[in-house]
BANUGU-742512 format. One record per residue: x negated, y, z of N, C-alpha, C, CB in turn; residue in three letters. Coordinates in steps of 0.2 Angstrom, whole numbers, plus 5000, padded with zeros to 4 digits. Glycine has a CB too. Example, Ala and Ser with C-alpha at 12.3 -4.5 7.8 and 13.67 -1.06 7.14 Angstrom:
residues 2
493449725039493849785039493449845039494349785045ALA 493649895035493249955036493650005039493049975029SER 
end
This chain:
residues 192
497350275108497950235107497950225099498550265111MET 497650295095497550295087497150235085497250365085ILE 496450245089495950195086496350115088495250195090LYS 496550115093496650035095497250015087497150035103LEU 497650055086498150055080497750065074498750125080LEU 497250075074496750085066496550015066495950145067ARG 496349985072495849925072496349895072495349915078MET 496949885074497449825072497749825067497949815075ALA 497649875062497849865054497249825051497949935050VAL 496749855053496149825050496149745051495349855053PHE 496249725057496149655060496749615056496249655071LEU 497249645056497849605054497849605045498549655056LEU 497549655043497249645035497049575034496649685034VAL 496349585039495849535039496049485039495349545043LEU 496349465044496749395046497149365041497249405051SER 497649405038497949395033497549365026498349445034ALA 497249405026496649385019496349325020495849445019GLU 496049315028495749245026496249185028494949245030ILE 496849215031497449155030497749125024497949175032TYR 497749165019497749175011497249115009497549255009LEU 496749155009496049095006496049025008495249125009VAL 496149035016496248955020496748915016496548955028VAL 497448945017497948905014498148895008498448905016VAL 497948935004498048924995497548874992497849004991LEU 496748884998496348834995496048844987496848774996GLY 496248784985495848774978496148824972496048684975GLU 496848824975497348854971497248944971498048834973SER 496748964976496649034976496049054972496549054983PHE 496449114968496049144961495849224963496649144953ARG 495449234964495049304966495249344960494249294968PRO 495249324954495549374949496349394949495449344943SER 496649344950497449374951497449394959498149314947ASN 497049364963497249394970497149454971496949364975HIS 496749484969496549564969496849594963495649574968PHE 497249564960497649584954498349614957497849504950SER 498449604962499049624967499149684971499049584973TYR 499549734968499449794972499549794978499849854970PHE 499849744983499949744990499249724992500649684993THR 498849674988498149664991497749724990497749614988VAL 497849754986497349834985497449874990497349874979LEU 498049894989498449934994498249925002499349904992SER 498349855004498149845011497549835012498449795015ASN 496949815009496249815009496049885009495949765003VAL 496149945006496049995005496450035011496250004998PHE 496950005015497150045022496750025027497750025024ALA 496549965026496049915032495449965032495649835029ALA 495149975026494350015025494550085029494050025016VAL 495050115027495250185029495450195037495950215024VAL 495750125038495750135047495050105050496250085050ALA 494750065048494150045050493750115050493949985045LEU 493650145046493350195045493450265052493550215037LEU 494050265052494450315056494250285063495350315054GLY 494350205065493950215072493350235073493950155074VAL 492850235069492250275071492050325068491850255070PHE 492550365065492350425061492950455060491950425056GLN 492750535059493450555055493350545047493550635056PRO 494150535044494250535039494550565035494250495039VAL 494550595029494850645027495650615025494350675020SER 495850685027496750675027497050645021497050745028ALA 496550665014496650645008496750585007496350655005GLN 496250545010496050465009496650435014495150455013LEU 496750445019497350425025497950435021497250485032ARG 498050495019498750505015498850465011498850565010GLY 498350445007498450395001498650335004497750374995ALA 498250315009498250225010499150245014497550175018ALA 499350295017499850285021500550285012499850365027VAL 500350315007500750305002500750244999500550354998LEU 500350215000500150134994500350095001499050124990TYR 500550105007500750055011501450075011500250055018MET 501650135012502550135013502750095006502850245013ALA 502350115001502650094995502750014994502150124990THR 502049994995502049914997502749885002501349895002THR 502849905006503349905010504149905009503149945012GLY 504249965005504949955003504949934995505350015004ILE 504449924990504549894984504649804987503849904978VAL 504349794991504549724993505149724994504249704998TYR 505349755000506049745003506649754998506049795010TRP 506449794993506949804987506949774982506849854985LEU 506249754979506349714974505949644974506249734968LEU 505649614979505249554980505549524985504649574981LEU 505749534991506049484998506449444992506549535006ARG 506249374995506649324992506449294986507249344991GLY 505849324983505649304976504949254979505349374971ILE 504649204976504249154978503549204975504349064974ASP 503249244979502649274974502049254977502649364973VAL 502149164980501749134982501149144986501549104978GLN 501449184991501149204997501349165004501449274999THR 500849145008501049115014501449145018500749095017PRO 501949135023502349155027501849225030502549095033ALA 501449195036501049245038500849305035500649225039TYR 500349305030500149325026500649375023499949275022ALA 501349345020501749385017502149445022502249345014ASN 502149415030502549465034502049535037502749425038TRP 501449495037501049555038500849605033500449545040VAL 500449575027500649625022500849665019500649625021LEU 501649655019502149675017502649715022502349635014HIS 502549705028503049735033502649755039503549695035THR 502149715043501849755049501449795047501449715053VAL 501049785042500449835041500849895038499949805035VAL 501149915033501449965031501849995036501749945026PRO 502149955043502450015046501950025051503150005049ILE 501549995051500950035057500450075055500549975061LEU 500250075048500250135045500450195045500350115041VAL 501050185043501750245043501750275050502550215040VAL 501650215056501650255060501050285065502050225064VAL 500550265063499750295064499850365062499150255058GLU 500050375054500150445051500550495055500350445045TRP 501050455058501650505062501350525068502450475064LEU 500950475071500750495078499950545077500650425083LEU 499750555071499150575071499150615064498650515071ALA 499550665062499750685057499150745055500550705060PRO 499050745049498550805046498750825040497850785045GLU 498650895038498850925033498450905027498750995034ARG 498850895022498450865016498650915009498850775015THR 498350915005498550944998498350924993498450994997ARG 498650934987498650914980498850824980497850954977ARG 499550824984499750754985499950724979500350744990TRP 500050754972499850714968499350684965500050734964TRP 498850694967498150664966498350574969497550714971THR 498550574973498650504975499050454971498950514982TRP 499350474964499750444960499250414954500350504958LEU 498650434955498250414951498150344951497750444953SER 498050314958497850244956498350194956497350234961PHE 498950214957499550164957499850174948500350194963PRO 499650234945499650244937498950194934499750334935LEU 498450194937497850164935498150074936497150194940ALA 498450084939498649994943499149974937499249994953TYR 499650014936500049994930499749994923500450034929LEU 499450034922499050024916498449944915498650104914VAL 498149954920497849884921498149814920497649884928TYR 498849814923499249774925499549734918499749794930THR 499849784913500149794907499649774903500549864906LEU 499049804904498449764899498249704900497949794898VAL 498049694906497949624907498349574907497649614913ARG 498949594908499449524908499449474901500249554910GLY 499449514897499649484891498849444890499949534883PRO 498449454892497649434890497549374895496949504891VAL 497849374901497749334906498249284907497649364911ALA 498849304902499549264903499849254910499449194899GLY 499749304914500049314921500049384923499549284926TRP 500549384926500849464929500949464936501649484926TYR 500849494942500749484948501349484949500349514951PRO 501849524947502549514950503049524944502649574956TYR 503649484946504149484940504349534937504549454941PRO 504549584942504749654939504349684933504749704944PHE 503649654932503149674928502949654922502749684932MET 503349584922503249534916503749534912503049474917ASP 503549574906503949574901504349524898503749604897PRO 503849444898503849404895504849374898503049354896ARG 504949404902505549374907506249424905505349364917GLN 506149474905506649524902506349574897506949564907ASN 505949594894505649624889505349704891506249634884GLY 504949714888504649784890505149844892504149814885TYR 505849844890506349894893506549884898506849904890GLY 506649834902506649824907506049814912507049784908THR 505449814911504849844915504949904914504149824912VAL 505149944909504950024910505350064914505050064902LEU 506050024914506550064919506350034925507350054916LEU 506149974928505849964933505250004937505749914932THR 504850024930504250054932504350124934503750034926CYS 504850154930505250224931505350234937505850224927VAL 505950184941506050174947505450174953506350104946PHE 505050144952504450134956504050194956503950064953VAL 503950234950503550284948503950344954503750294938ALA 504650334952504950394956504850394962505450394955VAL 504950324967504750304972504150334975504850244973VAL 503650314972502950344973503050424974502450324966PHE 503150454969503150534969503650584975503350554960GLY 504150534976504650564981504150554987505450524982VAL 504050484991503650464995503050514995503450394994LEU 502650514991502050564992502150624994501650574987ALA 502550644990502750714993503150725000503050744989TYR 503450675003503750665008503050665012504250595008ALA 502650625012502150595016501950655016501650545014ILE 501550715011501250765012501650825016500950785006HIS 502450835015502650875018502650855027503150875015TRP 502850795028502850785034502250785038503050725033THR 501850765034501150785038500850835039500550765036GLY 501150885034500850975035501350985041501051035027ASN 501950975040502551005046502150985054503450955045LYS 502050905054501950905060501250915063502250845062LEU 500650925059500150955060500151015062499850955055ALA 500651055059500751115061501051135067500951145056GLN 501551075069501951085077501351075081502651015078LYS 501051015081500350995084500051045085499850965081ARG 499951085081499351145082499451185085499151175077SER 500351205085500651255087500651255096501351245084VAL 500951195097501051165104500251175108501351095103SER 499851135105499151135108499051195109498551095104LEU 498951255106498951335106499151345112499451375102SER 499851315113500151345119500051315127500951335117HIS 499751265126499551225132499151275137499151155130ASP 
end
């Protein structure tokens, strides 16, 4: 069951990415496409899921994938839903809703103990720095809430602080839930 779920995550992300390239055609820009947190987190989760089909994957990597996907779903539904981010409908639904849900469900069905949950926050921080440095150079920002040209750096800062809090709370929640469920599972297995 878990391996099928992991394979489904991989295949859904692959199908959404192929769909995006085909539908966008000549307007597809790889440098911009791979500057979306959604795309990077989905590709990361897909690779982790595919590896997990064939071999054990580090709980730390799995936890990071869960964090990035859960945040992708939450930020989409809180800040981006209804905003045209130029993602065709099928890919939008898969990358922002279906895969985040499946990755979280997979974590809950196969929980693991993790440590150093705060290290998961290094990628989102690096992504933020990359985006804010690249944006003025490229004249393009992946998300409206990260674009200071619209509402200024103060608004971007406030929104990024909100998203950082979401990341921090979710990271701890994923760590705590994984540890508690894994402990409960090992106790129940030892009593069988």
